[in-house]
Each structure stands twice: as structure tokens, then as C-alpha cells.
C-alpha positions in Angstrom: -70.7 -138.3 -17.9 -74.4 -138.3 -17.4 -74.5 -136.2 -14.6 -72.6 -133.4 -16.0 -74.6 -133.3 -18.9 -77.6 -133.2 -16.9 -76.0 -130.6 -14.9 -75.6 -128.3 -17.7 -78.8 -128.5 -19.3 -80.4 -127.9 -15.8 -78.2 -124.8 -15.6 -79.6 -124.1 -19.1 -83.2 -124.4 -18.4 -82.6 -122.5 -15.4 -81.4 -119.2 -16.8 -83.5 -119.4 -19.8 -86.8 -119.3 -16.9 -85.2 -116.3 -15.2 -84.3 -114.3 -18.7 -86.2 -111.3 -19.0 -88.1 -111.0 -22.8 -89.3 -108.7 -25.1 -92.5 -109.4 -24.5 -94.1 -108.2 -21.4 -97.0 -108.9 -19.3 -99.6 -106.2 -20.7 -101.7 -105.1 -17.7 -104.7 -103.2 -17.4 -104.1 -100.7 -15.1 -104.9 -96.9 -15.5 -101.1 -94.9 -16.6 -99.7 -93.6 -13.8 -100.2 -89.5 -13.2 -96.8 -87.3 -13.1 -97.4 -85.2 -9.5 -95.3 -82.1 -10.0 -93.6 -80.7 -6.9 -93.7 -76.9 -6.7 -90.2 -75.8 -6.3 -90.5 -72.9 -4.0 -87.0 -70.5 -4.4 -86.1 -68.5 -1.5 -87.4 -65.4 -1.4 -84.3 -63.0 -2.5 -84.7 -59.5 0.5 -85.5 -56.7 -1.2 -83.2 -53.5 -1.0 -82.9 -51.5 1.8 -84.8 -48.1 1.5 -83.3 -46.3 4.5 -81.1 -43.2 3.5 -77.2 -43.9 4.3 -75.1 -40.7 4.7 -72.4 -42.3 2.9 -72.1 -45.9 0.9 -68.7 -46.2 0.3 -65.4 -44.8 2.1 -62.2 -44.3 1.0 -59.6 -44.5 4.1 -56.8 -43.6 1.9 -53.3 -44.6 3.0 -53.2 -46.4 6.1 -50.8 -48.7 7.9 -50.1 -52.1 7.9 -51.5 -53.6 11.3 -53.0 -50.6 12.6 -56.6 -51.0 12.7 -58.8 -48.3 11.1 -62.8 -47.5 11.9 -65.1 -45.7 10.1 -69.1 -45.3 11.1 -71.9 -45.7 8.4 -74.7 -43.5 9.4 -78.5 -43.6 8.5 -81.3 -42.1 8.8 -84.4 -44.1 9.1 -87.0 -42.7 6.6 -89.5 -45.0 6.4 -92.5 -44.6 8.5 -92.2 -47.6 10.7 -89.5 -48.7 13.2 -86.4 -50.4 12.0 -84.3 -52.9 13.2 -80.7 -54.0 12.1 -81.2 -57.9 12.7 -77.9 -58.7 10.9 -74.0 -57.5 9.8 -71.8 -59.8 8.2 -68.7 -58.7 7.0 -67.1 -60.1 3.8 -64.0 -61.0 5.5 -62.3 -62.0 8.7 -60.1 -58.8 8.6 -63.1 -56.6 9.0 -65.3 -56.6 12.8 -68.3 -54.4 12.8 -70.4 -52.9 15.6 -73.8 -51.4 15.0 -76.9 -49.8 16.7 -78.8 -53.1 18.4 -81.7 -51.2 19.3 -84.9 -50.4 17.1 -84.3 -47.3 15.4 -87.5 -45.5 15.3 -89.1 -43.4 12.0 -86.5 -40.2 11.7 -84.3 -41.3 13.9 -80.6 -42.2 13.3 -78.4 -45.0 13.7 -75.2 -46.7 12.2 -73.1 -49.7 11.7 -69.4 -49.3 12.3 -66.9 -51.1 9.8 -63.2 -52.0 11.6 -60.6 -53.4 8.8 -57.1 -54.3 10.0 -54.7 -54.7 7.2 -52.6 -57.7 7.2 -50.8 -57.1 3.7 -49.7 -54.0 1.8 -51.3 -52.8 -1.3 -54.8 -52.3 -2.8 -58.0 -53.1 -0.9 -61.6 -53.2 -1.3 -63.8 -54.6 1.7 -67.7 -54.9 2.2 -70.4 -55.1 4.8 -73.8 -56.6 4.4 -76.5 -55.0 6.5 -80.1 -57.0 7.1 -82.6 -54.9 8.6 -86.4 -55.6 9.1 -88.2 -52.3 6.9 -92.1 -52.3 6.4 -92.7 -55.9 7.9 -90.1 -57.8 5.8 -86.2 -58.1 5.3 -84.1 -56.0 3.4 -80.5 -55.7 2.5 -77.7 -53.4 1.8 -74.1 -53.5 1.1 -71.8 -51.2 2.0 -67.9 -50.7 1.0 -64.8 -49.1 1.7 -61.7 -49.0 0.5 -57.9 -47.6 0.5 -54.5 -48.8 0.4 -52.3 -50.4 2.7 -48.6 -48.9 3.2 -46.1 -51.2 4.0 -44.4 -49.3 7.5 -41.5 -51.6 7.4 -39.7 -51.1 3.9 -37.6 -48.2 4.3 
């Protein structure tokens, strides 16, 4: 019985010795200074300044399962050579081809968008073009629309 009382007392004393007190030690050290890190947001590319002949194309009525292509063309109206660095269709139903060589001032370039409709109904799709203009990156979004006819509904 004595050993049980002694064990409880030892446990009680041990728990108090490890308990945190409300009064903490006061240290005479300087308060830590907050270091603010500068957060840099990625630069948003500017809008392209090259002159596109048409930015939206209407295919009208097209047949389901038969690919259609439209060639968006532009003229380099800047004072420097322009290069198309990326062409990104908005969906997998659209493929793109484009002028891969540098386009000098006054010359023409193109982006061809091919759409292959899998389901009937109205559609509107886009292609985002990234170019280098005046030493920086620029973007332009071109779009096309139309109506897919269900050629099996006769």
C-alpha cells in the first residue's frame, strides 16, 4: 500500500514539474523583426498588336464528323520581326497549324484551325496564339463558331 501511495505521489510531482506555467520566463532579447518577402505575380502577357484579317469566323452549318478548316491570317504591322511561339486550341476537337518561320514587318502569317465535330448542335471554340512582339510575349485569342448538323437524322 505504501508503494502505491508513493508511486501516486511521485507521478503527481512529476506531472507538476513538466506542466507549463502561466508565468513564462522573461528574456531580455530583442523582438524578432518580421521579414516580408516580396511576392511576385507572373507577368500577364500583353495583347497582341499585329493586325488579324478576321478574329471570329462563322462556319455556318457543317456536317458531323467532317473536319472543317479556317485559316486566320495576319499582317505584321510592327517594326520588328514577329514569331509565333505557341498556338493552343481550347479543346481536343480542334487542331492548329501555323507559320513557324519569323514574320518580318509588312509580311503575312497564318494560323489554321481545324475543327472536327463529334456531336450535333451549336458550337463556339477558340485558339490562343502567343507571339513575340517588340521584345516581349503577347497573346491573342481567335474564335470560330457554327452549327453541327446531325447527318444521321433522316
